C-alpha positions in Angstrom: 10.2 47.1 -30.8 11.2 43.8 -29.2 9.9 44.9 -25.8 6.6 45.9 -27.4 6.2 42.4 -29.0 7.0 40.8 -25.7 4.5 43.0 -23.9 1.8 42.1 -26.5 2.6 38.4 -26.1 2.3 38.6 -22.3 -1.1 40.4 -22.6 -2.3 37.8 -25.0 -1.2 35.1 -22.6 -3.0 36.9 -19.7 -6.2 37.1 -21.8 -6.1 33.4 -22.6 -5.6 32.6 -18.9 -8.7 34.7 -18.1 -10.7 33.0 -20.8 -9.6 29.6 -19.4 -10.8 30.6 -15.9 -14.1 31.8 -17.3 -14.5 28.4 -19.1 -13.8 26.6 -15.8 -16.5 28.5 -14.1 -19.0 28.2 -16.9 -18.4 24.5 -17.9 -19.9 21.8 -15.6 -20.2 19.1 -18.3 -18.0 16.2 -17.0 -18.6 14.2 -20.2 -16.4 16.7 -22.1 -13.0 15.0 -22.6 -11.3 18.3 -21.8 -12.8 18.3 -18.3 -11.1 16.7 -15.4 -13.1 14.5 -12.9 -13.5 17.5 -10.5 -15.3 19.5 -13.2 -12.6 22.0 -14.0 -11.1 22.4 -17.5 -7.7 20.9 -17.8 -5.8 24.1 -18.6 -2.3 22.7 -19.0 -0.8 19.8 -20.8 0.6 17.1 -18.6 4.0 18.2 -17.3 5.7 15.4 -19.2 4.5 17.0 -22.4 5.8 20.5 -21.5 9.3 20.3 -23.0 12.1 22.7 -22.6 15.6 22.6 -24.1 16.9 23.6 -20.6 15.8 20.4 -18.9 18.9 18.6 -17.6 21.1 21.7 -17.9 22.3 24.1 -15.3 19.8 26.9 -14.8 20.9 30.2 -16.3 22.1 32.5 -13.5 20.6 35.9 -12.8 20.7 38.8 -10.4 17.5 40.6 -9.4 16.3 42.8 -6.5 14.3 41.4 -3.6 11.4 43.2 -1.9 13.9 44.8 0.6 16.1 46.0 -2.3 18.9 43.5 -1.8 20.3 41.9 -4.9 19.7 38.2 -5.1 21.7 35.9 -7.3 20.4 32.4 -8.2 23.8 30.8 -7.9 24.0 31.9 -4.3 21.6 29.1 -3.2 23.6 26.0 -2.3 22.6 22.5 -1.2 18.9 22.9 -1.7 16.4 22.1 -4.4 15.2 25.4 -5.9 11.7 26.3 -7.3 11.6 29.2 -9.7 8.1 30.5 -9.7 7.3 33.0 -12.5 4.3 35.0 -11.5 2.7 38.4 -11.4 0.3 40.2 -9.0 -2.0 40.6 -12.1 -2.2 36.8 -12.6 -5.2 35.2 -11.0 -4.0 31.6 -11.3 -0.7 32.6 -9.7 -2.4 34.1 -6.7 -4.8 31.2 -6.4 -1.8 28.8 -6.1 -0.2 30.7 -3.2 -2.0 28.7 -0.4 -0.7 25.4 -1.7 2.8 26.9 -2.4 2.9 28.2 1.2 1.8 24.7 2.5 4.7 23.1 0.5 7.2 25.7 1.5 6.4 25.2 5.2 6.5 21.4 4.8 9.9 21.3 3.0 11.5 24.7 3.8 14.8 23.0 5.0 15.2 21.2 1.7 13.7 23.7 -0.8 14.2 27.4 -1.6 11.4 29.0 -3.6 12.3 32.0 -5.7 9.3 34.0 -6.8 10.0 36.0 -10.0 7.4 38.7 -10.6 7.2 39.7 -14.2 5.6 42.7 -15.9 4.6 44.0 -12.5 4.6 47.4 -11.0 7.0 47.5 -8.0 4.2 48.8 -5.7 1.7 46.1 -6.7 4.4 43.4 -6.4 5.4 44.5 -2.9 1.8 44.8 -1.8 1.0 41.3 -3.1 4.0 39.7 -1.4 3.0 41.3 1.9 -0.8 40.6 1.5 -0.2 36.9 0.8 2.6 36.6 3.4 5.1 35.1 1.0 8.0 34.2 3.1 10.3 32.9 0.4 12.7 34.9 -1.7 10.8 37.2 -4.0 12.4 39.2 -6.8 11.1 41.4 -9.5 12.1 41.2 -13.1 12.9 44.8 -14.0 11.9 45.7 -17.5 15.2 47.6 -17.9 17.1 44.3 -17.6 18.8 43.2 -20.8 18.3 39.6 -20.0 14.7 38.7 -20.4 14.3 35.7 -18.1 11.0 34.7 -19.7 12.8 34.2 -23.0 15.9 32.7 -21.4 13.7 30.1 -19.5 11.1 29.7 -22.2 8.2 30.9 -20.1 5.1 31.0 -22.2 2.3 31.3 -19.5 1.9 32.3 -15.9 2.4 30.7 -13.5 5.4 28.7 -14.7 7.5 26.8 -12.2 10.9 25.2 -12.7 12.4 22.7 -10.3 16.2 22.7 -10.0 18.1 19.9 -8.2 20.9 20.6 -5.7 23.4 20.9 -8.5 21.4 23.7 -10.1 20.2 21.6 -13.0 16.6 22.1 -14.3 14.7 18.8 -13.7 11.2 20.0 -14.6 9.0 22.8 -16.0 5.4 23.0 -14.8 2.3 25.1 -15.2 -0.3 25.3 -12.4 -0.9 21.6 -12.2 -0.8 19.0 -9.5 2.1 17.4 -11.3 4.4 20.0 -9.8 3.4 19.1 -6.2 3.6 15.4 -6.9 7.1 15.9 -8.2 8.1 17.9 -5.1 6.8 15.1 -2.9 8.6 12.5 -5.0 11.9 14.3 -4.7 11.5 14.9 -1.0 10.7 11.2 -0.4 13.9 10.2 -2.2 16.0 12.4 0.2 
């Protein structure tokens, strides 16, 4: 029953994301306060308003399978900032964000490890998407059979959702698909 409720919640989130994209395409009225200067609807709250009880705490550890079938454990990443990117091959905003993610990965690959976590995805679609978009970072799939639902553990309520972890493994930020995420990455890398 719990899995059905989670599935329905994810479907509702996906539909809302699609509606938001449709509003972005339809709306051109920049006088609307919900519209950014570039004419797109502001679909997320500013990152400083997205709160999580996990901010400042060690990120919950997990083990998931990579595209090549190897088990990846979060705690195995040492001495790097970590980005956890919750996404799905079915998520249009997730896919649209890949070019910028790739740019940042290439720019900071020695300081940052990105871990893409595909959720509610078919293994075939997930693998094809990783290959098609040439995602070089660690990519794992959240198997529905897992007892630990990472979207609940991490408080993921929309896709994409990104978490930044410091080198100690503490969560320092939770972001949607906003420029605030990239600004924070630049800020952290400039402090190094």
